[in-house]
C-alpha positions as a Python dict, from the first residue, in 0.01 Angstrom:
ca = {
    (1, 'M'): (0, 0, 0),
    (2, 'N'): (215, -269, 142),
    (3, 'R'): (510, -448, -7),
    (4, 'R'): (810, -675, 87),
    (5, 'L'): (1132, -476, 166),
    (6, 'P'): (1430, -465, -70),
    (7, 'L'): (1770, -561, 38),
    (8, 'T'): (1982, -321, 229),
    (9, 'L'): (2340, -200, 163),
    (10, 'A'): (2600, -435, 290),
    (11, 'A'): (2771, -157, 469),
    (12, 'A'): (2467, -83, 677),
    (13, 'L'): (2422, -444, 768),
    (14, 'A'): (2785, -473, 889),
    (15, 'L'): (2736, -153, 1089),
    (16, 'A'): (2424, -293, 1238),
    (17, 'V'): (2600, -596, 1369),
    (18, 'A'): (2891, -390, 1506),
    (19, 'L'): (2657, -158, 1699),
    (20, 'S'): (2420, -417, 1825),
    (21, 'G'): (2656, -662, 1973),
    (22, 'C'): (2445, -962, 2037),
    (23, 'V'): (2223, -906, 1725),
    (24, 'S'): (2259, -1174, 1465),
    (25, 'L'): (2384, -1097, 1112),
    (26, 'P'): (2090, -929, 912),
    (27, 'T'): (2007, -1109, 592),
    (28, 'S'): (1758, -879, 407),
    (29, 'G'): (1565, -563, 447),
    (30, 'P'): (1616, -240, 621),
    (31, 'V'): (1444, -385, 925),
    (32, 'V'): (1612, -691, 1053),
    (33, 'E'): (1480, -901, 1344),
    (34, 'S'): (1728, -1042, 1581),
    (35, 'A'): (1550, -1346, 1700),
    (36, 'G'): (1563, -1386, 2043),
    (37, 'T'): (1403, -1590, 2315),
    (38, 'D'): (1548, -1644, 2660),
    (39, 'R'): (1361, -1973, 2680),
    (40, 'T'): (1506, -2308, 2548),
    (41, 'D'): (1252, -2570, 2424),
    (42, 'T'): (1158, -2769, 2729),
    (43, 'R'): (1155, -3096, 2528),
    (44, 'R'): (1529, -3062, 2555),
    (45, 'A'): (1516, -3031, 2939),
    (46, 'S'): (1592, -3389, 3033),
    (47, 'D'): (1490, -3540, 3358),
    (48, 'I'): (1735, -3496, 3650),
    (49, 'D'): (1753, -3745, 3930),
    (50, 'A'): (1865, -3599, 4263),
    (51, 'R'): (2144, -3792, 4441),
    (52, 'P'): (2113, -3847, 4814),
    (53, 'P'): (2400, -3764, 5051),
    (54, 'A'): (2692, -4002, 5040),
    (55, 'T'): (2812, -4165, 5362),
    (56, 'G'): (3086, -3964, 5521),
    (57, 'A'): (3036, -3651, 5306),
    (58, 'T'): (3224, -3345, 5409),
    (59, 'R'): (3051, -3017, 5502),
    (60, 'S'): (3122, -2877, 5153),
    (61, 'E'): (2999, -3184, 4988),
    (62, 'V'): (2683, -3182, 5173),
    (63, 'V'): (2618, -2810, 5080),
    (64, 'N'): (2699, -2872, 4710),
    (65, 'G'): (2480, -3181, 4721),
    (66, 'F'): (2196, -2991, 4865),
    (67, 'L'): (2224, -2727, 4573),
    (68, 'D'): (2243, -3004, 4318),
    (69, 'A'): (1940, -3177, 4466),
    (70, 'M'): (1717, -2872, 4418),
    (71, 'T'): (1761, -2903, 4048),
    (72, 'A'): (1574, -3235, 4035),
    (73, 'W'): (1339, -3239, 3733),
    (74, 'P'): (1043, -3290, 3739),
    (75, 'I'): (1056, -3068, 4053),
    (76, 'Q'): (1074, -3267, 4382),
    (77, 'T'): (1260, -3171, 4706),
    (78, 'S'): (1237, -3493, 4900),
    (79, 'V'): (1605, -3582, 4831),
    (80, 'A'): (1717, -3224, 4903),
    (81, 'K'): (1558, -3263, 5249),
    (82, 'E'): (1801, -3559, 5313),
    (83, 'Y'): (2076, -3303, 5335),
    (84, 'L'): (1909, -3132, 5621),
    (85, 'T'): (1885, -3211, 5995),
    (86, 'D'): (1540, -3371, 6085),
    (87, 'E'): (1434, -3050, 6251),
    (88, 'A'): (1536, -2841, 5951),
    (89, 'A'): (1375, -3069, 5702),
    (90, 'A'): (1049, -3043, 5900),
    (91, 'G'): (1041, -2667, 5881),
    (92, 'W'): (1200, -2606, 5546),
    (93, 'N'): (968, -2430, 5298),
    (94, 'P'): (1125, -2409, 4951),
    (95, 'E'): (798, -2290, 4805),
    (96, 'Q'): (838, -1954, 4999),
    (97, 'E'): (1048, -1810, 4704),
    (98, 'T'): (1279, -1902, 4425),
    (99, 'I'): (1639, -1771, 4401),
    (100, 'I'): (1778, -1776, 4044),
    (101, 'Y'): (2159, -1732, 4035),
    (102, 'S'): (2384, -1676, 3734),
    (103, 'D'): (2694, -1837, 3888),
    (104, 'S'): (2854, -1912, 4223),
    (105, 'L'): (3205, -1922, 4354),
    (106, 'P'): (3345, -2240, 4528),
    (107, 'V'): (3202, -2283, 4873),
    (108, 'R'): (3417, -2181, 5167),
    (109, 'E'): (3417, -2340, 5503),
    (110, 'T'): (3467, -2140, 5828),
    (111, 'A'): (3434, -2331, 6147),
    (112, 'G'): (3084, -2483, 6130),
    (113, 'T'): (2961, -2261, 5853),
    (114, 'V'): (2977, -2313, 5472),
    (115, 'A'): (2941, -2006, 5271),
    (116, 'V'): (2787, -2006, 4923),
    (117, 'Q'): (2880, -1686, 4737),
    (118, 'L'): (2639, -1615, 4443),
    (119, 'T'): (2787, -1371, 4174),
    (120, 'A'): (2437, -1241, 4087),
    (121, 'A'): (2087, -1359, 4164),
    (122, 'D'): (1714, -1263, 4125),
    (123, 'R'): (1420, -1388, 4318),
    (124, 'L'): (1056, -1476, 4260),
    (125, 'D'): (795, -1471, 4532),
    (126, 'Q'): (584, -1769, 4655),
    (127, 'I'): (341, -1731, 4352),
    (128, 'G'): (626, -1700, 4096),
    (129, 'A'): (609, -1325, 4049),
    (130, 'W'): (938, -1142, 3962),
    (131, 'R'): (1095, -960, 4257),
    (132, 'G'): (1408, -837, 4103),
    (133, 'A'): (1771, -856, 4179),
    (134, 'I'): (1914, -963, 4515),
    (135, 'A'): (2127, -683, 4684),
    (136, 'K'): (2499, -762, 4687),
    (137, 'P'): (2522, -791, 5071),
    (138, 'D'): (2243, -1063, 5052),
    (139, 'L'): (2432, -1272, 4785),
    (140, 'T'): (2615, -1485, 5045),
    (141, 'M'): (2433, -1776, 5195),
    (142, 'N'): (2598, -1888, 5523),
    (143, 'L'): (2474, -2234, 5594),
    (144, 'H'): (2530, -2381, 5937),
    (145, 'V'): (2638, -2752, 5898),
    (146, 'T'): (2621, -2965, 6215),
    (147, 'I'): (2644, -3347, 6303),
    (148, 'D'): (2302, -3525, 6293),
    (149, 'K'): (2303, -3899, 6344),
    (150, 'G'): (2669, -3920, 6273),
    (151, 'E'): (2669, -3729, 5948),
    (152, 'Y'): (2709, -3368, 5849),
    (153, 'R'): (2369, -3209, 5777),
    (154, 'I'): (2256, -2837, 5717),
    (155, 'A'): (2061, -2690, 6014),
    (156, 'D'): (1948, -2358, 5859),
    (157, 'P'): (1850, -2388, 5493),
    (158, 'P'): (1697, -2078, 5329),
    (159, 'D'): (1327, -2104, 5275),
    (160, 'A'): (1369, -2098, 4892),
    (161, 'L'): (1434, -2317, 4590),
    (162, 'V'): (1788, -2210, 4482),
    (163, 'V'): (1851, -2287, 4119),
    (164, 'P'): (2091, -2180, 3837),
    (165, 'A'): (1966, -1948, 3566),
    (166, 'S'): (2052, -2199, 3289),
    (167, 'W'): (1824, -2460, 3458),
    (168, 'F'): (1558, -2213, 3510),
    (169, 'R'): (1544, -2090, 3146),
    (170, 'Q'): (1494, -2447, 3028),
    (171, 'R'): (1220, -2533, 3261),
    (172, 'Y'): (1009, -2234, 3344),
    (173, 'R'): (776, -2014, 3159),
    (174, 'Q'): (654, -1673, 3211),
    (175, 'V'): (269, -1671, 3197),
    (176, 'S'): (-5, -1444, 3323),
    (177, 'L'): (-262, -1502, 3589),
    (178, 'F'): (-577, -1315, 3518),
    (179, 'Y'): (-766, -1107, 3779),
    (180, 'F'): (-1006, -820, 3744),
    (181, 'D'): (-989, -450, 3793),
    (182, 'P'): (-1172, -320, 4094),
    (183, 'L'): (-1487, -255, 3889),
    (184, 'A'): (-1474, -595, 3726),
    (185, 'Q'): (-1475, -435, 3373),
    (186, 'I'): (-1146, -569, 3236),
    (187, 'L'): (-900, -842, 3311),
    (188, 'V'): (-565, -757, 3454),
    (189, 'P'): (-269, -988, 3378),
    (190, 'E'): (-16, -1057, 3656),
    (191, 'P'): (304, -1209, 3511),
    (192, 'V'): (446, -1508, 3700),
    (193, 'F'): (678, -1804, 3627),
    (194, 'V'): (545, -2154, 3638),
    (195, 'P'): (724, -2489, 3561),
    (196, 'E'): (663, -2627, 3209),
    (197, 'G'): (571, -2975, 3126),
    (198, 'D'): (271, -3201, 3154),
    (199, 'Q'): (150, -3022, 3463),
    (200, 'L'): (110, -2671, 3302),
    (201, 'A'): (-264, -2663, 3345),
    (202, 'S'): (-246, -2767, 3705),
    (203, 'S'): (29, -2508, 3781),
    (204, 'L'): (-174, -2240, 3613),
    (205, 'V'): (-487, -2309, 3811),
    (206, 'S'): (-301, -2360, 4140),
    (207, 'A'): (-127, -2030, 4108),
    (208, 'L'): (-451, -1848, 4020),
    (209, 'L'): (-619, -1998, 4321),
    (210, 'S'): (-341, -1860, 4544),
    (211, 'G'): (-477, -1511, 4483),
    (212, 'P'): (-295, -1204, 4351),
    (213, 'P'): (78, -1165, 4405),
    (214, 'P'): (157, -963, 4711),
    (215, 'L'): (242, -642, 4511),
    (216, 'A'): (-85, -657, 4324),
    (217, 'R'): (-308, -684, 4635),
    (218, 'G'): (-532, -393, 4659),
    (219, 'I'): (-498, -327, 4289),
    (220, 'V'): (-677, -624, 4134),
    (221, 'R'): (-953, -859, 4267),
    (222, 'S'): (-1039, -1221, 4217),
    (223, 'F'): (-1388, -1377, 4188),
    (224, 'L'): (-1242, -1719, 4277),
    (225, 'P'): (-1346, -1777, 4634),
    (226, 'P'): (-1044, -1791, 4887),
    (227, 'G'): (-961, -2121, 5036),
    (228, 'L'): (-1016, -2329, 4722),
    (229, 'T'): (-768, -2573, 4586),
    (230, 'V'): (-745, -2773, 4267),
    (231, 'G'): (-793, -3146, 4284),
    (232, 'L'): (-493, -3385, 4221),
    (233, 'S'): (-446, -3225, 3874),
    (234, 'V'): (-615, -3064, 3596),
    (235, 'P'): (-652, -3327, 3329),
    (236, 'V'): (-702, -3224, 2958),
    (237, 'D'): (-877, -3483, 2753),
    (238, 'D'): (-826, -3573, 2387),
    (239, 'E'): (-1074, -3301, 2281),
    (240, 'G'): (-873, -3030, 2457),
    (241, 'I'): (-1124, -2986, 2745),
    (242, 'A'): (-962, -2909, 3075),
    (243, 'H'): (-1152, -3059, 3373),
    (244, 'V'): (-1109, -2818, 3667),
    (245, 'A'): (-1221, -2957, 4000),
    (246, 'L'): (-1223, -2689, 4263),
    (247, 'V'): (-1228, -2820, 4619),
    (248, 'G'): (-1295, -2649, 4941),
    (249, 'E'): (-1563, -2464, 5130),
    (250, 'A'): (-1710, -2188, 4923),
    (251, 'P'): (-2021, -1968, 4952),
    (252, 'K'): (-2288, -2028, 4692),
    (253, 'V'): (-2196, -1862, 4365),
    (254, 'T'): (-2431, -1652, 4160),
    (255, 'S'): (-2447, -1680, 3779),
    (256, 'E'): (-2286, -1346, 3750),
    (257, 'E'): (-1989, -1452, 3982),
    (258, 'A'): (-1958, -1778, 3788),
    (259, 'E'): (-1921, -1591, 3465),
    (260, 'L'): (-1634, -1392, 3607),
    (261, 'M'): (-1470, -1689, 3764),
    (262, 'L'): (-1489, -1866, 3430),
    (263, 'A'): (-1344, -1553, 3257),
    (264, 'Q'): (-1038, -1573, 3493),
    (265, 'L'): (-993, -1941, 3441),
    (266, 'A'): (-1043, -1929, 3068),
    (267, 'W'): (-786, -1651, 3000),
    (268, 'T'): (-532, -1821, 3237),
    (269, 'L'): (-575, -2167, 3091),
    (270, 'R'): (-575, -2047, 2725),
    (271, 'Q'): (-195, -2007, 2768),
    (272, 'D'): (-185, -2387, 2749),
    (273, 'P'): (-199, -2454, 2374),
    (274, 'T'): (-361, -2799, 2424),
    (275, 'I'): (-672, -2651, 2586),
    (276, 'S'): (-965, -2534, 2387),
    (277, 'A'): (-1242, -2532, 2653),
    (278, 'L'): (-1306, -2620, 3016),
    (279, 'R'): (-1551, -2768, 3261),
    (280, 'V'): (-1545, -2655, 3606),
    (281, 'T'): (-1691, -2820, 3924),
    (282, 'L'): (-1709, -2656, 4268),
    (283, 'D'): (-1713, -2928, 4539),
    (284, 'G'): (-1838, -3181, 4289),
    (285, 'T'): (-2115, -2953, 4146),
    (286, 'D'): (-2091, -2807, 3797),
    (287, 'L'): (-2034, -2446, 3783),
    (288, 'P'): (-2328, -2279, 3586),
    (289, 'L'): (-2223, -2201, 3237),
    (290, 'P'): (-2382, -1923, 3027),
    (291, 'G'): (-2672, -2041, 2818),
    (292, 'G'): (-2671, -2385, 2987),
    (293, 'A'): (-2371, -2493, 2781),
    (294, 'S'): (-2181, -2813, 2875),
    (295, 'Q'): (-1828, -2666, 2839),
    (296, 'Y'): (-1686, -2308, 2832),
    (297, 'S'): (-1461, -2214, 2543),
    (298, 'V'): (-1132, -2037, 2634),
    (299, 'E'): (-1230, -1776, 2375),
    (300, 'S'): (-1569, -1714, 2529),
    (301, 'A'): (-1451, -1431, 2764),
    (302, 'S'): (-1309, -1204, 2492),
    (303, 'A'): (-1531, -910, 2613),
    (304, 'F'): (-1318, -900, 2922),
    (305, 'G'): (-980, -917, 2742),
    (306, 'P'): (-691, -719, 2895),
    (307, 'A'): (-633, -524, 2561),
    (308, 'G'): (-998, -403, 2556),
    (309, 'P'): (-1214, -409, 2252),
    (310, 'G'): (-1106, -335, 1896),
    (311, 'S'): (-863, -477, 1648),
    (312, 'G'): (-498, -395, 1599),
    (313, 'H'): (-516, -253, 1250),
    (314, 'Q'): (-646, 97, 1295),
    (315, 'V'): (-373, 354, 1340),
    (316, 'Y'): (-369, 722, 1412),
    (317, 'G'): (-96, 975, 1323),
    (318, 'I'): (-9, 1338, 1254),
    (319, 'S'): (64, 1473, 903),
    (320, 'R'): (149, 1843, 862),
    (321, 'G'): (-3, 1912, 1201),
    (322, 'R'): (-327, 1738, 1126),
    (323, 'L'): (-481, 1410, 1258),
    (324, 'V'): (-490, 1114, 1016),
    (325, 'A'): (-649, 777, 1074),
    (326, 'G'): (-724, 446, 912),
    (327, 'P'): (-625, 92, 854),
    (328, 'L'): (-265, 1, 778),
    (329, 'G'): (-179, 156, 448),
    (330, 'E'): (-494, 351, 412),
    (331, 'L'): (-452, 679, 617),
    (332, 'E'): (-681, 974, 566),
    (333, 'L'): (-735, 1305, 726),
    (334, 'T'): (-996, 1292, 1000),
    (335, 'T'): (-1306, 1516, 989),
    (336, 'G'): (-1280, 1653, 1354),
    (337, 'V'): (-1110, 1969, 1460),
    (338, 'F'): (-776, 1804, 1488),
    (339, 'G'): (-806, 1714, 1120),
    (340, 'A'): (-854, 2075, 1015),
    (341, 'E'): (-601, 2268, 817),
    (342, 'D'): (-511, 2487, 1106),
    (343, 'A'): (-510, 2226, 1377),
    (344, 'G'): (-133, 2256, 1464),
    (345, 'V'): (-108, 1925, 1642),
    (346, 'V'): (228, 1821, 1759),
    (347, 'S'): (143, 1481, 1930),
    (348, 'V'): (-196, 1295, 1986),
    (349, 'A'): (-335, 995, 2165),
    (350, 'V'): (-672, 844, 2061),
    (351, 'R'): (-897, 683, 2324),
    (352, 'P'): (-907, 307, 2293),
    (353, 'D'): (-1270, 317, 2167),
    (354, 'G'): (-1162, 536, 1881),
    (355, 'E'): (-1406, 810, 1956),
    (356, 'R'): (-1200, 1090, 2121),
    (357, 'A'): (-845, 1219, 2097),
    (358, 'A'): (-615, 1422, 2317),
    (359, 'A'): (-393, 1639, 2121),
    (360, 'V'): (-102, 1850, 2225),
    (361, 'D'): (-78, 2176, 2016),
    (362, 'S'): (50, 2534, 2047),
    (363, 'D'): (404, 2415, 2021),
    (364, 'G'): (358, 2154, 2289),
    (365, 'R'): (209, 2385, 2555),
    (366, 'R'): (-159, 2302, 2537),
    (367, 'V'): (-368, 1975, 2564),
    (368, 'R'): (-718, 1960, 2423),
    (369, 'I'): (-983, 1683, 2401),
    (370, 'A'): (-1209, 1652, 2103),
    (371, 'T'): (-1395, 1397, 1891),
    (372, 'V'): (-1206, 1223, 1622),
    (373, 'R'): (-1486, 1282, 1368),
    (374, 'A'): (-1684, 1599, 1306),
    (375, 'D'): (-1943, 1649, 1589),
    (376, 'D'): (-2080, 2005, 1622),
    (377, 'D'): (-2245, 1923, 1951),
    (378, 'V'): (-1913, 1835, 2130),
    (379, 'P'): (-1665, 2133, 2093),
    (380, 'P'): (-1298, 2074, 2184),
    (381, 'R'): (-1203, 2117, 2557),
    (382, 'T'): (-872, 2245, 2690),
    (383, 'V'): (-761, 2038, 2988),
    (384, 'L'): (-404, 2164, 3030),
    (385, 'S'): (-205, 2460, 2920),
    (386, 'G'): (129, 2639, 2992),
    (387, 'G'): (332, 2326, 3027),
    (388, 'Q'): (578, 2120, 2815),
    (389, 'Y'): (355, 1815, 2737),
    (390, 'A'): (465, 1469, 2613),
    (391, 'R'): (229, 1253, 2412),
    (392, 'P'): (-73, 1179, 2623),
    (393, 'T'): (-188, 821, 2709),
    (394, 'W'): (-533, 662, 2757),
    (395, 'D'): (-657, 356, 2938),
    (396, 'N'): (-964, 151, 2848),
    (397, 'A'): (-1173, 334, 3114),
    (398, 'G'): (-1114, 670, 2946),
    (399, 'R'): (-865, 797, 3204),
    (400, 'L'): (-613, 1032, 3041),
    (401, 'W'): (-261, 1066, 3162),
    (402, 'V'): (-33, 1360, 3047),
    (403, 'L'): (335, 1408, 3140),
    (404, 'D'): (446, 1767, 3178),
    (405, 'R'): (815, 1757, 3096),
    (406, 'R'): (938, 2055, 3304),
    (407, 'S'): (1299, 2065, 3320),
    (408, 'G'): (1406, 1833, 3595),
    (409, 'E'): (1072, 1864, 3775),
    (410, 'A'): (822, 1642, 3574),
    (411, 'V'): (456, 1662, 3671),
    (412, 'V'): (205, 1377, 3604),
    (413, 'W'): (-146, 1493, 3527),
    (414, 'L'): (-462, 1282, 3528),
    (415, 'V'): (-805, 1358, 3374),
    (416, 'E'): (-1093, 1130, 3464),
    (417, 'G'): (-1441, 1119, 3339),
    (418, 'E'): (-1601, 1288, 3037),
    (419, 'D'): (-1580, 1631, 3185),
    (420, 'G'): (-1304, 1580, 3444),
    (421, 'V'): (-1070, 1839, 3562),
    (422, 'A'): (-689, 1765, 3537),
    (423, 'R'): (-525, 1692, 3869),
    (424, 'Q'): (-171, 1610, 3968),
    (425, 'V'): (-81, 1261, 4063),
    (426, 'D'): (236, 1191, 4259),
    (427, 'V'): (421, 905, 4098),
    (428, 'D'): (734, 820, 4284),
    (429, 'G'): (1034, 772, 4052),
    (430, 'V'): (859, 990, 3779),
    (431, 'S'): (732, 1313, 3945),
    (432, 'G'): (1009, 1565, 4005),
    (433, 'T'): (1247, 1381, 3765),
    (434, 'R'): (1380, 1433, 3414),
    (435, 'A'): (1099, 1210, 3274),
    (436, 'R'): (1054, 1229, 2905),
    (437, 'S'): (754, 1004, 2823),
    (438, 'L'): (482, 794, 2979),
    (439, 'A'): (240, 518, 2884),
    (440, 'V'): (-35, 358, 3086),
    (441, 'S'): (-158, -4, 3031),
    (442, 'R'): (-513, -63, 2890),
    (443, 'D'): (-630, -210, 3221),
    (444, 'G'): (-516, 114, 3390),
    (445, 'T'): (-324, -55, 3666),
    (446, 'R'): (25, -5, 3534),
    (447, 'L'): (225, 292, 3397),
    (448, 'V'): (576, 307, 3268),
    (449, 'A'): (788, 607, 3210),
    (450, 'V'): (1134, 697, 3046),
    (451, 'V'): (1341, 888, 3289),
    (452, 'R'): (1663, 1057, 3179),
    (453, 'G'): (1978, 1037, 3382),
    (454, 'A'): (2361, 1077, 3356),
    (455, 'G'): (2407, 709, 3283),
    (456, 'G'): (2138, 708, 3015),
    (457, 'D'): (1766, 654, 3018),
    (458, 'R'): (1592, 423, 3253),
    (459, 'V'): (1235, 285, 3234),
    (460, 'V'): (1044, 309, 3559),
    (461, 'G'): (718, 126, 3632),
    (462, 'A'): (452, 194, 3889),
    (463, 'R'): (134, 32, 3985),
    (464, 'V'): (-188, 228, 3992),
    (465, 'V'): (-443, 189, 4271),
    (466, 'I'): (-800, 240, 4154),
    (467, 'G'): (-1081, 310, 4399),
    (468, 'G'): (-1418, 151, 4408),
    (469, 'R'): (-1575, 422, 4199),
    (470, 'G'): (-1314, 392, 3923),
    (471, 'K'): (-1101, 693, 4027),
    (472, 'V'): (-729, 674, 4079),
    (473, 'S'): (-651, 692, 4444),
    (474, 'A'): (-273, 639, 4453),
    (475, 'T'): (35, 484, 4279),
    (476, 'R'): (254, 227, 4447),
    (477, 'E'): (638, 224, 4503),
    (478, 'P'): (823, 236, 4170),
    (479, 'S'): (1031, -38, 4018),
    (480, 'V'): (1306, -41, 3758),
    (481, 'V'): (1179, -204, 3431),
    (482, 'R'): (1504, -129, 3242),
    (483, 'P'): (1811, 6, 3403),
    (484, 'P'): (2024, 266, 3218),
    (485, 'D'): (2270, 136, 2968),
    (486, 'G'): (2419, 450, 2835),
    (487, 'N'): (2155, 502, 2555),
    (488, 'R'): (1857, 733, 2524),
    (489, 'I'): (1520, 591, 2464),
    (490, 'T'): (1314, 804, 2210),
    (491, 'D'): (983, 615, 2220),
    (492, 'L'): (792, 343, 2401),
    (493, 'A'): (470, 154, 2357),
    (494, 'W'): (282, -152, 2498),
    (495, 'T'): (345, -448, 2280),
    (496, 'S'): (124, -685, 2490),
    (497, 'P'): (-58, -650, 2816),
    (498, 'I'): (273, -740, 3009),
    (499, 'Q'): (546, -611, 2766),
    (500, 'I'): (667, -289, 2630),
    (501, 'G'): (876, -196, 2329),
    (502, 'L'): (1155, 61, 2355),
    (503, 'L'): (1306, 257, 2063),
    (504, 'A'): (1666, 358, 2115),
    (505, 'P'): (1895, 512, 1852),
    (506, 'T'): (2235, 344, 1848),
    (507, 'S'): (2368, 571, 1556),
    (508, 'P'): (2122, 861, 1532),
    (509, 'G'): (1973, 896, 1186),
    (510, 'A'): (2127, 561, 1071),
    (511, 'L'): (2038, 282, 1313),
    (512, 'S'): (1801, 231, 1600),
    (513, 'E'): (1720, -67, 1816),
    (514, 'V'): (1379, -185, 1921),
    (515, 'D'): (1380, -401, 2239),
    (516, 'V'): (1082, -564, 2386),
    (517, 'V'): (1102, -621, 2758),
    (518, 'S'): (878, -750, 3035),
    (519, 'A'): (687, -473, 3222),
    (520, 'D'): (774, -626, 3566),
    (521, 'G'): (1150, -600, 3489),
    (522, 'A'): (1204, -976, 3459),
    (523, 'T'): (1527, -1047, 3274),
    (524, 'V'): (1568, -1428, 3305),
    (525, 'G'): (1330, -1681, 3143),
    (526, 'V'): (1125, -1434, 2929),
    (527, 'D'): (1085, -1420, 2567),
    (528, 'A'): (1296, -1146, 2432),
    (529, 'L'): (1305, -955, 2104),
    (530, 'S'): (1579, -722, 1990),
    (531, 'T'): (1555, -569, 1638),
    (532, 'I'): (1764, -328, 1442),
    (533, 'V'): (1583, -73, 1220),
    (534, 'T'): (1784, 135, 970),
    (535, 'G'): (1726, 498, 855),
    (536, 'R'): (1588, 805, 1020),
    (537, 'V'): (1322, 651, 1244),
    (538, 'L'): (1067, 892, 1395),
    (539, 'G'): (907, 665, 1632),
    (540, 'F'): (775, 310, 1735),
    (541, 'A'): (407, 209, 1727),
    (542, 'A'): (262, -100, 1898),
    (543, 'S'): (-51, -212, 2063),
    (544, 'P'): (-136, -472, 2331),
    (545, 'V'): (-392, -634, 2085),
    (546, 'A'): (-249, -967, 1992),
    (547, 'D'): (-255, -932, 1610),
    (548, 'A'): (-119, -578, 1598),
    (549, 'P'): (203, -529, 1399),
    (550, 'M'): (491, -350, 1567),
    (551, 'L'): (585, -57, 1339),
    (552, 'A'): (888, 148, 1290),
    (553, 'V'): (769, 494, 1177),
    (554, 'Y'): (947, 703, 904),
    (555, 'A'): (822, 1027, 746),
    (556, 'D'): (722, 858, 422),
    (557, 'R'): (636, 496, 540),
    (558, 'Y'): (590, 268, 835),
    (559, 'V'): (742, -85, 861),
    (560, 'D'): (632, -401, 1040),
    (561, 'V'): (951, -492, 1227),
    (562, 'V'): (864, -854, 1249),
    (563, 'R'): (705, -945, 914),
    (564, 'Q'): (925, -681, 729),
    (565, 'E'): (631, -550, 544),
    (566, 'E'): (620, -186, 446),
    (567, 'Y'): (325, 65, 419),
    (568, 'D'): (353, 381, 215),
    (569, 'A'): (243, 710, 384),
    (570, 'G'): (161, 840, 39),
    (571, 'S'): (67, 1203, 16),
    (572, 'L'): (50, 1230, 400),
    (573, 'P'): (407, 1265, 535),
    (574, 'L'): (414, 1159, 897),
    (575, 'T'): (560, 1313, 1216),
    (576, 'Q'): (387, 1052, 1449),
    (577, 'L'): (208, 725, 1420),
    (578, 'D'): (45, 521, 1697),
    (579, 'Y'): (-230, 281, 1775),
    (580, 'A'): (-514, 391, 2008),
    (581, 'G'): (-434, 415, 2373),
}
């Protein structure tokens, strides 16, 4: 059963505020959402006209004017080029990357050089993908200022758009560009930042046509032929139909390839709320649509969705060592071996199709795979034993990942195929560390792990390289998704195809915090959620399926942390609850 939550004690609310810092004052319920978005409504982002250099401007004034001119909105860099020498202006490429700085110190002149000292900054690559913080030694931009036609001008500008974080938050939006996994079975989202405004559809298509971001190459594939560009723009008519004119030399496209191209475009463009369908031409010829339709709905490619098939309302858990399953508020014991009275399950993960489960039993020292429901023809199979195993995790292709939490020497295991044998996979930043938990994305190309350290737990991310036959061949260099902040993280789960939720006790047994963060580690310009939950929380359940509630899990209930709705566990007290995956 589900019900609205009662009011909490005033003392607990006051404590929640004290411990959460930036979290706003709770108003009702034991689960309180601290609203949070890092993005201001772009309708408040007024136009900014860049000012050209004044006659007789000093070196410092020229440098400051150049920085100010790069904040022109809508984006244009023609005025910024006026602060450069003719030679520098001809070679300047501000589209190479974007530098986002939080603040800067007053510029300093030394001989013919003007130094711009940034206090902290992050960068995006040429497509708009997040590339993390700039190292401290690189935070100083030394600009050589010389005399050109009787005026001071910059001779060596950085090939970047350099803008303040406050400006960026108001005007850029994190979106996903959609590519395919190597087997073209599921779409893989690649998060990037694009400018908001009337040209959102054009920005999305242009970015998609640029191909995968550099760090995703070799991991994803695109069926949009290379060398194509979008026409002057992507107009959206009054009926919500986007007209995408692709221009450039391209080989003849088969109907199968056209369907995959349309899937990429549809999933990318559906992020523009004004678009409901698209029409696509390739060098003036209509791209063939399935069934001879005249337009392609942005919902037509749901079968390729990055979260895979299935709804977000079926959950699986453990009650008294037995597997339970059902819709929210309707859990029942399962009929398979893991639902038996002597199952002894301590953690479990159900495959995204809901057919099989991987369970850890024998006090955490054995991993078995079995069907969720009774099936006499498929006995349980032991895939690992003798370790200290965390909750397993599945991707949509049925690959099973298991973390062995050996003291200070974690091992990552992978089981592929129906009858696959477990093998070790070396994951830099996770293997050989004090890793505590691990989760893989539904598309199978990303994994994230919680790694314990002296300064608290950090979240490490790595990309997974999948070979042509669907087998994992390697993992790429890790990145820091969430640096340590002194706290421990007791649970994590994918809340969307590009975001993860983290559960961290701020006062064990009394208060915990749920933070939703970007899986690429982006910290500026992303939607953010920070939520305080009260009481003895056992875990956090979430799913990349769009309509799946995020749940704080207690022994006797589980609570939607956004809608503040509660579901009773009834006669099945819980020790774990999760969605498939």
